[in-house]
N, C-alpha and C positions, 0 to 999 in steps of 0.2 A: 399433485399440485403442479401447475405449469410454470410457476415463478411469477406469474402476473397476479395483481391484486384481485381478490374475489369480490370485494365491495368497492364502490367508488371512493370511500373514505380511507381505504387502506393505501399504504405506500408500497410501491413495487420494491421487492427484495427486502423490505423492512429496514430495521436500524443497522443491520450488518452489511447491507449491500446498497446498490444504487441502480436506478433504472437507466441512467445515462452511461453505463459502462465503467464508471469510476467507483472505487471502493472508499468508504469512509476511513479516516485516519485510525479510528479505533479498531477496525478490522485488520489493518496492516499491523498495528501494534500487537493485537492478539496473536497474529501469526508469528511475529518475532518472539513473543513471550513463549509460545508453544515450542518453537524450534530450540531456544536456548535452555528450556527445561527438560527436553527429551534427549535423544541421541544427537548431540551437537555435531554438525557436519564438519569435515575438514576444510571445505571450501564452499563459498557461496558465489554463484554467478549472478550478478546484478545487471540485468539487461536494460535498465532504464525505463522508459515509458512513465516518467514521473509526473508530468503535468496532466491536468485535466484534459479530457478528450474534446472539449470545445476549442480546439487549437486555433481556429480562425479568429476567436475573440480574446485569446490570452495575450496579455502584454508580455514583453521580454522580462519585466520585473516579476510578473506572476510565475513565469516559467522558471526563473532563477530561484524564487522563493520555494517552489515545489521541490526543486532539486536539493536545496539546502535543507529543507525539512526532512526529506527522505534520507539524505546523507547522514544527518544527525541521529535519526532514529536507528539506522543500521549501525552506526558507530557506537551508540549507547548500548545496543543489544549485544554486540560481539566484542566490546572493548576489553573485557577481562577473560575472553575465551581465546583458545588457540585456533582461530578460524581465519583463513585467508579469504578476503572479499575481493572479487574480481569484477570491477565495473567495466562492462563491455558494451 
């Protein structure tokens, strides 16, 4: 498989990915769930890149909303864990 749809009716990358480089919220949540259920790391480096990649058409409010959403998801995932989250 190349990652591209095999039929015109298929969606590139399916429900867990996106053809425009951005992942769906459910993919990010699934990754967080996996991390906290396994060998929980001591530290997480959060490098940003929160907003959608259509940066020229994003409003400031959209960019803030993306960052708030990602921040809350990370906080919820590691809230009761002994993990240092380093936003850099």
